Short mmCIF file of the C-alpha atoms (twelve columns), coordinates in Angstrom:
data_MODEL
# 
_entry.id   MODEL 
# 
loop_
_atom_site.group_PDB 
_atom_site.id 
_atom_site.type_symbol 
_atom_site.label_atom_id 
_atom_site.label_alt_id 
_atom_site.label_comp_id 
_atom_site.label_asym_id 
_atom_site.label_seq_id 
_atom_site.Cartn_x 
_atom_site.Cartn_y 
_atom_site.Cartn_z 
_atom_site.pdbx_PDB_model_num 
ATOM 1   C CA . MET A 1   17.919  -14.100 -34.045 1 
ATOM 2   C CA . SER A 2   17.466  -15.437 -30.516 1 
ATOM 3   C CA . ALA A 3   13.989  -15.811 -29.079 1 
ATOM 4   C CA . LYS A 4   12.858  -12.997 -26.817 1 
ATOM 5   C CA . ARG A 5   12.383  -13.883 -23.193 1 
ATOM 6   C CA . ILE A 6   9.272   -12.710 -21.389 1 
ATOM 7   C CA . LEU A 7   9.115   -11.635 -17.758 1 
ATOM 8   C CA . ASP A 8   6.223   -13.240 -15.892 1 
ATOM 9   C CA . LEU A 9   3.994   -10.632 -14.245 1 
ATOM 10  C CA . ASN A 10  3.046   -12.863 -11.314 1 
ATOM 11  C CA . THR A 11  6.726   -13.390 -10.573 1 
ATOM 12  C CA . LEU A 12  7.363   -9.655  -10.843 1 
ATOM 13  C CA . ARG A 13  4.540   -9.000  -8.382  1 
ATOM 14  C CA . SER A 14  6.156   -11.401 -5.930  1 
ATOM 15  C CA . PHE A 15  9.544   -9.771  -6.519  1 
ATOM 16  C CA . VAL A 16  8.175   -6.254  -5.858  1 
ATOM 17  C CA . THR A 17  6.291   -7.379  -2.742  1 
ATOM 18  C CA . ILE A 18  9.412   -9.027  -1.294  1 
ATOM 19  C CA . ALA A 19  11.408  -5.855  -1.982  1 
ATOM 20  C CA . GLU A 20  8.758   -3.736  -0.228  1 
ATOM 21  C CA . THR A 21  8.320   -5.979  2.801   1 
ATOM 22  C CA . GLY A 22  11.916  -7.173  3.152   1 
ATOM 23  C CA . SER A 23  10.730  -10.705 3.795   1 
ATOM 24  C CA . MET A 24  9.554   -13.678 1.760   1 
ATOM 25  C CA . THR A 25  7.320   -14.725 4.628   1 
ATOM 26  C CA . ARG A 26  5.510   -11.373 4.758   1 
ATOM 27  C CA . ALA A 27  5.320   -11.196 0.969   1 
ATOM 28  C CA . ALA A 28  3.838   -14.693 0.769   1 
ATOM 29  C CA . SER A 29  1.244   -13.774 3.388   1 
ATOM 30  C CA . ARG A 30  0.282   -10.572 1.574   1 
ATOM 31  C CA . LEU A 31  -0.054  -12.399 -1.756  1 
ATOM 32  C CA . HIS A 32  -1.827  -15.425 -0.210  1 
ATOM 33  C CA . MET A 33  0.914   -17.797 -1.362  1 
ATOM 34  C CA . THR A 34  3.123   -20.341 0.356   1 
ATOM 35  C CA . GLN A 35  6.692   -19.346 1.114   1 
ATOM 36  C CA . SER A 36  8.018   -22.261 -0.946  1 
ATOM 37  C CA . ALA A 37  6.020   -21.122 -3.987  1 
ATOM 38  C CA . ILE A 38  7.257   -17.548 -3.814  1 
ATOM 39  C CA . SER A 39  10.834  -18.741 -3.219  1 
ATOM 40  C CA . MET A 40  10.621  -20.938 -6.323  1 
ATOM 41  C CA . GLN A 41  9.418   -17.969 -8.374  1 
ATOM 42  C CA . ILE A 42  12.478  -15.942 -7.392  1 
ATOM 43  C CA . LYS A 43  14.826  -18.840 -8.102  1 
ATOM 44  C CA . ARG A 44  13.366  -19.202 -11.609 1 
ATOM 45  C CA . LEU A 45  13.617  -15.420 -12.136 1 
ATOM 46  C CA . GLU A 46  17.276  -15.331 -11.110 1 
ATOM 47  C CA . SER A 47  18.029  -18.392 -13.250 1 
ATOM 48  C CA . SER A 48  16.319  -16.842 -16.274 1 
ATOM 49  C CA . LEU A 49  18.142  -13.528 -15.899 1 
ATOM 50  C CA . GLU A 50  21.392  -15.205 -14.817 1 
ATOM 51  C CA . LEU A 51  21.556  -12.533 -12.135 1 
ATOM 52  C CA . ALA A 52  21.010  -12.374 -8.378  1 
ATOM 53  C CA . VAL A 53  18.156  -9.968  -7.652  1 
ATOM 54  C CA . PHE A 54  18.302  -10.153 -3.842  1 
ATOM 55  C CA . ASP A 55  20.969  -10.016 -1.158  1 
ATOM 56  C CA . ARG A 56  20.048  -12.246 1.757   1 
ATOM 57  C CA . SER A 57  21.369  -11.532 5.259   1 
ATOM 58  C CA . MET A 58  20.385  -11.819 8.923   1 
ATOM 59  C CA . GLN A 59  18.866  -8.312  8.666   1 
ATOM 60  C CA . GLY A 60  16.510  -9.333  5.869   1 
ATOM 61  C CA . ILE A 61  16.275  -9.364  2.088   1 
ATOM 62  C CA . THR A 62  17.286  -6.352  0.000   1 
ATOM 63  C CA . PRO A 63  17.571  -5.911  -3.777  1 
ATOM 64  C CA . THR A 64  21.002  -6.132  -5.393  1 
ATOM 65  C CA . ALA A 65  22.134  -3.431  -7.836  1 
ATOM 66  C CA . SER A 66  20.567  -5.481  -10.633 1 
ATOM 67  C CA . GLY A 67  17.488  -5.994  -8.474  1 
ATOM 68  C CA . ASP A 68  17.096  -2.235  -8.056  1 
ATOM 69  C CA . GLN A 69  17.075  -1.837  -11.845 1 
ATOM 70  C CA . LEU A 70  14.509  -4.602  -12.219 1 
ATOM 71  C CA . LEU A 71  12.380  -3.080  -9.446  1 
ATOM 72  C CA . HIS A 72  12.023  0.148   -11.438 1 
ATOM 73  C CA . TYR A 73  10.788  -1.691  -14.548 1 
ATOM 74  C CA . ALA A 74  8.674   -4.192  -12.605 1 
ATOM 75  C CA . ARG A 75  6.669   -1.466  -10.898 1 
ATOM 76  C CA . GLN A 76  5.964   0.222   -14.232 1 
ATOM 77  C CA . MET A 77  4.893   -3.062  -15.836 1 
ATOM 78  C CA . LEU A 78  2.621   -4.017  -12.957 1 
ATOM 79  C CA . GLU A 79  1.046   -0.556  -12.790 1 
ATOM 80  C CA . LEU A 80  0.213   -0.646  -16.501 1 
ATOM 81  C CA . ASN A 81  -1.094  -4.213  -16.247 1 
ATOM 82  C CA . ASP A 82  -3.270  -3.413  -13.234 1 
ATOM 83  C CA . GLU A 83  -4.610  -0.249  -14.825 1 
ATOM 84  C CA . ALA A 84  -5.599  -2.094  -18.003 1 
ATOM 85  C CA . TRP A 85  -7.139  -4.972  -16.060 1 
ATOM 86  C CA . GLY A 86  -9.045  -2.655  -13.733 1 
ATOM 87  C CA . ARG A 87  -10.450 -0.493  -16.524 1 
ATOM 88  C CA . LEU A 88  -11.584 -3.476  -18.582 1 
ATOM 89  C CA . THR A 89  -13.018 -5.708  -15.853 1 
ATOM 90  C CA . SER A 90  -14.042 -3.539  -12.887 1 
ATOM 91  C CA . GLU A 91  -17.660 -3.245  -11.871 1 
ATOM 92  C CA . ASP A 92  -19.237 0.052   -12.753 1 
ATOM 93  C CA . TYR A 93  -19.046 1.486   -9.240  1 
ATOM 94  C CA . GLU A 94  -19.960 5.111   -8.750  1 
ATOM 95  C CA . GLY A 95  -20.459 7.322   -5.724  1 
ATOM 96  C CA . ARG A 96  -18.467 8.546   -2.756  1 
ATOM 97  C CA . VAL A 97  -16.623 6.780   0.049   1 
ATOM 98  C CA . SER A 98  -15.619 8.530   3.258   1 
ATOM 99  C CA . LEU A 99  -12.499 7.141   4.942   1 
ATOM 100 C CA . GLY A 100 -11.284 8.335   8.348   1 
ATOM 101 C CA . VAL A 101 -7.674  7.717   9.442   1 
ATOM 102 C CA . PRO A 102 -5.567  9.112   12.318  1 
ATOM 103 C CA . SER A 103 -2.815  11.281  10.850  1 
ATOM 104 C CA . ASP A 104 0.011   9.255   12.407  1 
ATOM 105 C CA . ILE A 105 -0.864  6.089   10.463  1 
ATOM 106 C CA . ILE A 106 -1.710  7.622   7.086   1 
ATOM 107 C CA . ASN A 107 1.828   7.158   5.773   1 
ATOM 108 C CA . PRO A 108 3.152   5.086   4.164   1 
ATOM 109 C CA . VAL A 109 0.271   2.677   3.449   1 
ATOM 110 C CA . VAL A 110 -2.892  4.742   2.886   1 
ATOM 111 C CA . PRO A 111 -1.682  6.885   -0.074  1 
ATOM 112 C CA . GLN A 112 -0.621  3.736   -1.920  1 
ATOM 113 C CA . VAL A 113 -3.994  2.089   -1.283  1 
ATOM 114 C CA . LEU A 114 -5.926  5.154   -2.437  1 
ATOM 115 C CA . ARG A 115 -3.865  5.344   -5.601  1 
ATOM 116 C CA . GLU A 116 -4.581  1.708   -6.437  1 
ATOM 117 C CA . PHE A 117 -8.269  2.000   -5.579  1 
ATOM 118 C CA . THR A 118 -8.909  5.155   -7.628  1 
ATOM 119 C CA . ARG A 119 -6.987  3.622   -10.533 1 
ATOM 120 C CA . ASP A 120 -9.270  0.564   -10.476 1 
ATOM 121 C CA . TYR A 121 -12.491 2.481   -9.692  1 
ATOM 122 C CA . PRO A 122 -12.108 5.916   -11.289 1 
ATOM 123 C CA . ARG A 123 -15.797 6.801   -10.879 1 
ATOM 124 C CA . VAL A 124 -15.698 6.515   -7.090  1 
ATOM 125 C CA . GLN A 125 -14.762 9.650   -5.181  1 
ATOM 126 C CA . VAL A 126 -12.812 9.025   -1.976  1 
ATOM 127 C CA . GLN A 127 -12.997 11.595  0.811   1 
ATOM 128 C CA . LEU A 128 -10.201 11.266  3.380   1 
ATOM 129 C CA . ALA A 129 -10.731 12.636  6.882   1 
ATOM 130 C CA . SER A 130 -8.002  12.792  9.524   1 
ATOM 131 C CA . ALA A 131 -8.652  13.003  13.249  1 
ATOM 132 C CA . LEU A 132 -7.841  11.288  16.519  1 
ATOM 133 C CA . THR A 133 -9.193  7.782   17.081  1 
ATOM 134 C CA . LYS A 134 -11.847 8.824   19.620  1 
ATOM 135 C CA . LYS A 135 -13.272 11.484  17.306  1 
ATOM 136 C CA . LEU A 136 -13.255 9.150   14.309  1 
ATOM 137 C CA . LEU A 137 -15.177 6.522   16.252  1 
ATOM 138 C CA . ARG A 138 -17.792 9.084   17.297  1 
ATOM 139 C CA . GLU A 139 -18.161 10.256  13.702  1 
ATOM 140 C CA . PHE A 140 -18.365 6.660   12.465  1 
ATOM 141 C CA . ASP A 141 -21.143 5.887   14.953  1 
ATOM 142 C CA . ALA A 142 -22.943 8.998   13.683  1 
ATOM 143 C CA . GLY A 143 -22.743 7.693   10.116  1 
ATOM 144 C CA . LYS A 144 -20.262 10.268  8.823   1 
ATOM 145 C CA . HIS A 145 -17.764 7.719   7.513   1 
ATOM 146 C CA . ASP A 146 -18.028 4.462   5.584   1 
ATOM 147 C CA . ILE A 147 -14.709 3.183   6.954   1 
ATOM 148 C CA . VAL A 148 -12.398 4.278   9.744   1 
ATOM 149 C CA . LEU A 149 -8.999  3.063   10.852  1 
ATOM 150 C CA . THR A 150 -8.079  3.436   14.523  1 
ATOM 151 C CA . THR A 151 -5.193  2.737   16.880  1 
ATOM 152 C CA . GLU A 152 -6.346  0.798   19.951  1 
ATOM 153 C CA . ASN A 153 -5.155  -1.708  22.536  1 
ATOM 154 C CA . ALA A 154 -7.852  -4.085  21.305  1 
ATOM 155 C CA . ALA A 155 -10.611 -3.964  18.716  1 
ATOM 156 C CA . GLY A 156 -14.021 -2.759  19.795  1 
ATOM 157 C CA . LYS A 157 -17.316 -4.288  18.708  1 
ATOM 158 C CA . GLY A 158 -17.354 -4.790  14.959  1 
ATOM 159 C CA . GLY A 159 -13.675 -3.923  14.590  1 
ATOM 160 C CA . GLU A 160 -11.232 -5.928  12.483  1 
ATOM 161 C CA . VAL A 161 -7.576  -5.977  13.539  1 
ATOM 162 C CA . LEU A 162 -5.452  -5.329  10.450  1 
ATOM 163 C CA . SER A 163 -2.049  -5.211  12.098  1 
ATOM 164 C CA . THR A 164 -0.432  -5.150  15.530  1 
ATOM 165 C CA . GLN A 165 2.522   -2.806  15.932  1 
ATOM 166 C CA . ARG A 166 5.096   -1.912  18.575  1 
ATOM 167 C CA . LEU A 167 4.521   1.395   20.328  1 
ATOM 168 C CA . ILE A 168 7.896   3.134   20.578  1 
ATOM 169 C CA . TRP A 169 9.261   6.267   22.224  1 
ATOM 170 C CA . THR A 170 10.042  9.011   19.714  1 
ATOM 171 C CA . GLY A 171 11.714  12.394  19.953  1 
ATOM 172 C CA . ALA A 172 13.568  15.016  17.957  1 
ATOM 173 C CA . ILE A 173 16.402  13.726  15.798  1 
ATOM 174 C CA . GLY A 174 19.446  13.759  18.061  1 
ATOM 175 C CA . GLY A 175 17.283  15.125  20.863  1 
ATOM 176 C CA . LEU A 176 17.924  14.950  24.611  1 
ATOM 177 C CA . ALA A 177 14.486  15.712  26.053  1 
ATOM 178 C CA . TRP A 178 14.065  12.052  27.023  1 
ATOM 179 C CA . LYS A 179 16.834  12.429  29.632  1 
ATOM 180 C CA . GLN A 180 14.997  15.156  31.562  1 
ATOM 181 C CA . ARG A 181 13.170  14.487  34.831  1 
ATOM 182 C CA . PRO A 182 10.327  15.026  35.240  1 
ATOM 183 C CA . LEU A 183 9.989   13.621  31.731  1 
ATOM 184 C CA . PRO A 184 8.309   16.124  29.367  1 
ATOM 185 C CA . ILE A 185 5.607   14.391  27.290  1 
ATOM 186 C CA . GLY A 186 3.733   15.866  24.349  1 
ATOM 187 C CA . PHE A 187 0.306   14.402  23.569  1 
ATOM 188 C CA . SER A 188 -3.015  15.994  22.765  1 
ATOM 189 C CA . ARG A 189 -5.550  15.365  25.524  1 
ATOM 190 C CA . ALA A 190 -7.533  12.934  23.367  1 
ATOM 191 C CA . CYS A 191 -4.563  10.989  21.988  1 
ATOM 192 C CA . ALA A 192 -5.055  7.223   22.264  1 
ATOM 193 C CA . PHE A 193 -1.436  6.753   23.377  1 
ATOM 194 C CA . ARG A 194 -1.416  9.332   26.177  1 
ATOM 195 C CA . SER A 195 -3.044  7.183   28.870  1 
ATOM 196 C CA . THR A 196 -0.866  4.197   27.893  1 
ATOM 197 C CA . VAL A 197 2.320   6.245   28.285  1 
ATOM 198 C CA . ILE A 198 1.250   7.786   31.605  1 
ATOM 199 C CA . GLU A 199 0.348   4.357   32.990  1 
ATOM 200 C CA . ALA A 200 3.756   2.974   31.964  1 
ATOM 201 C CA . LEU A 201 5.605   5.940   33.500  1 
ATOM 202 C CA . ASP A 202 3.647   5.765   36.736  1 
ATOM 203 C CA . LYS A 203 4.316   2.031   36.988  1 
ATOM 204 C CA . ALA A 204 8.037   2.674   36.465  1 
ATOM 205 C CA . ARG A 205 7.899   5.511   39.027  1 
ATOM 206 C CA . ILE A 206 9.159   8.074   36.550  1 
ATOM 207 C CA . GLU A 207 7.831   11.572  37.140  1 
ATOM 208 C CA . TRP A 208 6.412   13.316  34.088  1 
ATOM 209 C CA . ARG A 209 4.943   16.648  33.057  1 
ATOM 210 C CA . ASP A 210 2.658   17.765  30.224  1 
ATOM 211 C CA . VAL A 211 4.090   20.083  27.599  1 
ATOM 212 C CA . VAL A 212 1.048   20.101  25.288  1 
ATOM 213 C CA . VAL A 213 -2.440  21.190  26.293  1 
ATOM 214 C CA . ALA A 214 -4.011  21.311  22.808  1 
ATOM 215 C CA . GLU A 215 -6.813  19.061  21.582  1 
ATOM 216 C CA . ASP A 216 -5.226  18.305  18.194  1 
ATOM 217 C CA . GLU A 217 -1.934  16.704  17.198  1 
ATOM 218 C CA . ILE A 218 -0.220  19.659  15.531  1 
ATOM 219 C CA . ALA A 219 1.169   21.160  18.732  1 
ATOM 220 C CA . GLY A 220 2.476   17.792  19.873  1 
ATOM 221 C CA . VAL A 221 4.340   17.184  16.617  1 
ATOM 222 C CA . ALA A 222 5.852   20.688  16.724  1 
ATOM 223 C CA . THR A 223 7.102   20.435  20.319  1 
ATOM 224 C CA . LEU A 224 8.366   16.906  19.722  1 
ATOM 225 C CA . SER A 225 10.396  17.968  16.677  1 
ATOM 226 C CA . ALA A 226 11.755  20.938  18.654  1 
ATOM 227 C CA . ASP A 227 13.113  18.582  21.360  1 
ATOM 228 C CA . LEU A 228 10.820  20.072  24.010  1 
ATOM 229 C CA . CYS A 229 9.265   16.710  24.864  1 
ATOM 230 C CA . VAL A 230 8.980   13.043  23.904  1 
ATOM 231 C CA . GLY A 231 6.092   11.104  22.457  1 
ATOM 232 C CA . ALA A 232 5.083   7.604   21.446  1 
ATOM 233 C CA . GLU A 233 4.215   6.391   17.968  1 
ATOM 234 C CA . LEU A 234 3.692   3.127   16.138  1 
ATOM 235 C CA . GLU A 235 6.958   1.699   14.867  1 
ATOM 236 C CA . PHE A 236 5.878   1.293   11.234  1 
ATOM 237 C CA . ALA A 237 4.712   4.894   10.789  1 
ATOM 238 C CA . GLU A 238 6.796   7.551   9.091   1 
ATOM 239 C CA . HIS A 239 8.227   9.966   11.672  1 
ATOM 240 C CA . THR A 240 9.221   13.098  9.747   1 
ATOM 241 C CA . GLY A 241 11.572  15.213  11.871  1 
ATOM 242 C CA . ARG A 242 11.508  12.613  14.636  1 
ATOM 243 C CA . GLU A 243 13.222  9.337   15.405  1 
ATOM 244 C CA . SER A 244 13.006  6.340   17.690  1 
ATOM 245 C CA . ILE A 245 14.668  6.985   21.051  1 
ATOM 246 C CA . GLU A 246 17.453  4.579   21.951  1 
ATOM 247 C CA . HIS A 247 17.011  4.953   25.704  1 
ATOM 248 C CA . GLY A 248 18.866  1.827   26.839  1 
ATOM 249 C CA . GLY A 249 16.164  0.860   29.318  1 
ATOM 250 C CA . GLN A 250 15.882  4.300   30.931  1 
ATOM 251 C CA . LEU A 251 12.285  4.540   29.719  1 
ATOM 252 C CA . PRO A 252 9.701   1.771   30.211  1 
ATOM 253 C CA . GLU A 253 8.704   -0.531  27.379  1 
ATOM 254 C CA . LEU A 254 5.285   0.283   25.903  1 
ATOM 255 C CA . PRO A 255 2.570   -2.245  24.988  1 
ATOM 256 C CA . ASP A 256 1.695   -3.092  21.407  1 
ATOM 257 C CA . HIS A 257 -1.259  -1.375  19.759  1 
ATOM 258 C CA . SER A 258 -3.464  -2.562  16.933  1 
ATOM 259 C CA . ILE A 259 -4.601  -0.863  13.766  1 
ATOM 260 C CA . VAL A 260 -8.309  -1.609  13.646  1 
ATOM 261 C CA . MET A 261 -10.749 -1.148  10.774  1 
ATOM 262 C CA . TYR A 262 -14.466 -0.473  11.175  1 
ATOM 263 C CA . ARG A 263 -16.802 -0.716  8.183   1 
ATOM 264 C CA . ALA A 264 -20.366 0.505   7.905   1 
ATOM 265 C CA . ARG A 265 -22.978 -2.171  8.393   1 
ATOM 266 C CA . ASN A 266 -24.670 -3.672  5.331   1 
ATOM 267 C CA . SER A 267 -21.823 -2.412  3.129   1 
ATOM 268 C CA . THR A 268 -21.290 -5.713  1.298   1 
ATOM 269 C CA . GLY A 269 -20.928 -5.166  -2.416  1 
ATOM 270 C CA . THR A 270 -20.456 -1.409  -2.114  1 
ATOM 271 C CA . PRO A 271 -17.402 0.694   -3.037  1 
ATOM 272 C CA . GLY A 272 -16.766 1.111   0.688   1 
ATOM 273 C CA . ALA A 273 -16.536 -2.649  1.137   1 
ATOM 274 C CA . VAL A 274 -14.094 -2.909  -1.771  1 
ATOM 275 C CA . LEU A 275 -11.907 -0.121  -0.360  1 
ATOM 276 C CA . GLY A 276 -11.912 -1.942  2.968   1 
ATOM 277 C CA . ASP A 277 -10.610 -5.063  1.224   1 
ATOM 278 C CA . TYR A 278 -7.780  -3.034  -0.329  1 
ATOM 279 C CA . LEU A 279 -6.835  -1.681  3.109   1 
ATOM 280 C CA . ALA A 280 -6.974  -5.116  4.726   1 
ATOM 281 C CA . ARG A 281 -4.580  -6.548  2.128   1 
ATOM 282 C CA . ALA A 282 -2.171  -3.631  2.441   1 
ATOM 283 C CA . PHE A 283 -1.736  -3.969  6.207   1 
ATOM 284 C CA . VAL A 284 -0.952  -7.707  6.132   1 
# 
């Protein structure tokens, strides 16, 4: 009877992270490893299995058919490992953490982070609040939240930049609103991107008109999906019912924006500080 081979969990974690990020460089950064070390792990994995687990091309790295099968099992193995490790070794944190996040950057990262955090610290209750950046910052200053994420041109005092993303034009799938002049735009009055877009349009001498006069984001999303206007969103975010506009230079390029995290002062060693660490790792 041949000896059973054992899959190394550290290698599987690297494999899953590469599959999720599409890049060995980004995966190595997220896992705090060198690119050569993570590349060697994958080479040993493929040699052990006698299978290629990734297709490599100019567009990036994607799992092969065999890699997709392995990905399913690897995620289950890592989840069980992390759950066991967290339950047996985690500090006995209890209490409540309030996290504020603008709705347009909740997906896809925040749900995954909250799942991992509550798995590792089951006695901590996490309260998620969603609002525009300006409101979240006011509430944070008033002590209503332990952590907030924001979208800003640059971090304010005490802010930590987690990621810098392209700001892109978005509209209804297959929509034509972006071709209209004056250009119909759909932002709530307090949206952090509204002034950036107006400044870019004015500089490009493109006339524009407001379609949304609401204070929240719901009306903007509805009119955008209905092809009544265009908007601007961070490239990484999930745009349900909307897509990036391929305007061929007919709309001005927009400046990058940062995802910034603010944590309550004197939070070291608290559940809020730990949740902040989870968020910081996830946005690498």
